[in-house]
KOLRO-93207 format. One line per 5 residues: number of its first residue (from 1); their letters; for each residue x, y, z of C-alpha. Coordinates in steps of 0.1 Angstrom, whole numbers, plus 5000, padded with zeros to 4 digits. Example, Ala and Ser with C-alpha at 12.3 -4.5 7.8 and 13.67 -1.06 7.14 Angstrom:
! residues 2
1) as) 5123/4955/5078  5137/4989/5071
This chain:
! residues 85
1) mqykt) 3785/6692/5125  3752/6681/5141  3754/6655/5164  3723/6637/5183  3725/6638/5217
6) sgtcs) 3711/6607/5237  3697/6602/5281  3694/6643/5281  3666/6674/5279  3690/6689/5247
11) kmidf) 3677/6666/5218  3707/6679/5189  3740/6701/5192  3748/6723/5162  3786/6730/5166
16) eiegd) 3816/6746/5141  3853/6740/5148  3879/6763/5125  3911/6742/5129  3910/6731/5168
21) tiqsv) 3886/6758/5182  3852/6758/5192  3838/6788/5171  3801/6783/5178  3774/6753/5197
26) aftgg) 3740/6756/5196  3717/6729/5211  3681/6722/5210  3657/6718/5234  3669/6713/5272
31) cngnl) 3678/6741/5300  3683/6773/5277  3696/6791/5298  3725/6771/5311  3731/6758/5277
36) sgiss) 3736/6792/5264  3761/6796/5290  3778/6766/5283  3782/6775/5248  3798/6809/5252
41) lvrgm) 3821/6793/5278  3833/6771/5253  3832/6796/5221  3874/6797/5219  3882/6770/5235
46) kvdda) 3902/6741/5223  3884/6714/5212  3909/6690/5238  3904/6715/5265  3866/6714/5256
51) isklk) 3863/6673/5268  3888/6671/5294  3863/6696/5318  3831/6685/5305  3836/6649/5300
56) gikcg) 3817/6628/5326  3791/6655/5339  3762/6637/5351  3727/6655/5352  3707/6643/5384
61) mkets) 3708/6604/5385  3713/6605/5347  3743/6586/5333  3753/6614/5312  3744/6652/5308
66) cpdqf) 3744/6681/5279  3781/6692/5288  3790/6652/5286  3775/6649/5254  3784/6681/5239
71) arale) 3825/6662/5246  3807/6631/5228  3798/6650/5204  3839/6664/5199  3850/6632/5207
76) aykak) 3831/6618/5170  3840/6654/5156  3877/6641/5165  3873/6610/5149  3856/6616/5120
81) enesv) 3883/6642/5116  3912/6619/5121  3896/6592/5097  3896/6616/5065  3933/6627/5075
């Protein structure tokens, strides 16, 4: 799935979910080291666990962050999955 971010240095998040487990995450733009770390940490994590850990994180004075945007992407994924069931 692909998610266009808003309010962050990263512009796009590509991710793959199998069942309810995150298989891969790649951010386009942003701080490469930090985003590579986040991608590595969430690989193998359950979607709901990642949302609960990342949602609401802010970057400086911004109202969001790359981790928060990924949590929002996961929520959008879950909503889309629920529609198709």
